[in-house]
N, C-alpha and C positions, 0 to 999 in steps of 0.2 A: 655694622662695621665702623660707622662714624662715631659711635659713642665713646670708644676707648680714647682716640685722640682728643675728643672734645673734653672728656673728663680730666685728662692729663693737663690740657690747656687751662681749664678752670682751676684745678688744684694748684698749678704753678703760679696763678695770679693772686696777688695779695693786696694790690692797690685799691684805694677807696673808689676810684673811678671805673672799676670793672663793671660791665653790665653783660648779662647773658640772656639771650633769647633762645628759647628751646621749646620742645614739645612737653607733654605732661610728665614724662619720666624724670625731668630735671628737678622737680620739686622734692624728690626723695634724696637727691644727691647732697652730701654734707658740704654745702658751700661755706667758704670762709667769710664770716661777717656780712651776710646779705643785709641790705638796707630796706628792701621792699619786695614783696611778691606781687606781680601784676598778672591777673588771670583774665585775658581778653576773651570776650564771648563766653562768659562763665556758664551760661545755660547749655552750652553745646554738649551733647552726649559723648563726644569723643574723649572727654576728660575721664569718663568712667572706664576703668580697666576691668573688664569682665571675662576676658578670654584666657588670662593667665592668673596664677596664684602668686602673691596675694591679690585679692580683688579690692580695688579702692577707687575713690573719686579724687582725682588730683586737685580739684578745686577745694574739697574738704581738707585734704592733706595740707594745702597751702595755708588755709585758715588756721588749722591747728598749729602748724609750724610757726606761723606768724605770731600767734598768741604765745607760744612757748619761748620764742626768741624776743618778744616784745617789739616787733616791727610791724609796720602797717601792711595790710593786704588790700589791694584794689581789685574788686570784682567788676569788670566792665561788661555791659550788655545793653543793647537797646530793648531787649525783651528778657528781663531777668528771670531766672528760674523761680518757681513758686517757693522753694526753700529760702532763697536769698531775699525775695520780696517779703516773705513772712518774717524773717529775722530783722529786716529793716523796719517793718511795722511794729515790732516789739522793742525797737531801739537797741538791738544787739549789734546791728550794723548801722553805720552812718550812711544816710541816703543822699547822694548828690545827683541832681537832675540837670542835665545840660539842656538849656532852653533854646539854644541856637545850634544850628547844624553847621557842619564843615562848609567853608566857602559861602556861608549865608544862603545855602540852598533852601528853597521853601519846603515846608512839611508836606508830605503827601496828603491828598484829600482822602478822607475816609467817609464812606456812606454806609449806614446800617440798612439792611433790608430784612423786613419781617417775612420769613418764608411761609408763615401761616397764610398771609395775604396772597402770596404767590400761588399757593396750593388752592386757596378758595377761588382764585381766578383761573384755575385749570392748569397751571404750570406744575407738573409733577416731577420736573427735573431737579437735580441737586444744585443746579446753577440758577440764580435769579435771572429774570429777563434783562435787568439792567447790566449784570455782569456779561451775559451773552452778547448784548448789543455793544458794550464797550470793547469786548474782545474782537468782535467782528469788525468794528471800526478800526482798531489797531492793525488787524490783518489787512484790511483794505488800504491802509496807508503804508503797508510794507514794514510795519513795526513788529516787534516780538513781545510776547508776554510769557510769564511763568506763573503757574498756579501751584502754590504750595499746599499740600494736604498734610496736616499735622498728625494724623493717625493712619496707620496702615494695617489692615487685616483684623482689627478688633475694635469694639465699641464698648463703652461703659453702660450704655442704656439704649433703649429703643424710643425713638421720637414718634409720637402719634402725629400723623400728617394732617389730621382734622383739627385737633385742639392745641397741639404743640406740647402736650404733657410728656415728660420723660418718664418712661416706665422701666422699672428694674424687675427682672424676673423673680428675684427673691421676695420682693415686696408685694407685687400685684401681678397675677398671671395675665398675660396678654388677652386671653379669651374673655376674662371677666370685664376688662376695660372695653373691648369691642361690644360685648353684650350690653353693657351699661349705655354705650353710645347709641346703640340701635333702639333701645327702649326710651 
């Protein structure tokens, strides 16, 4: 219901100071002399329109329209999509890295845990002992935590819990790997 009044508003506006903030659908709208397309959180899957026809990725439409119109396209993300990262590595996109955070907040601490060592020490959980201890400490202090799991319901391979090798069914049957480990 909001689209019709919004598009009338945009269509009536011809001044150079006009800015429009909208969802993914606006990138398809014939804007009068846009100066820049900004796609915030460009990695987000909500830009992919797969439920209706035509199917498209609004981020990609913004890039193509920007190229056709000769205007810049800014793809913003703290965690860029693999496609955007690849295009930046090929110098198709200019990469700008923000080395400082908003309000000079400190960068979060990141610690890598080798889960093979965890398993060798008897921890067969999906969570490292360090993560479990940190979560328990936060809960004890009355704080909250969120665990983000980036894959739901499918996996691209099977990880051997003994050696850490990633096995793909098409390449090496699981039973061959297990037999080799036993011998």
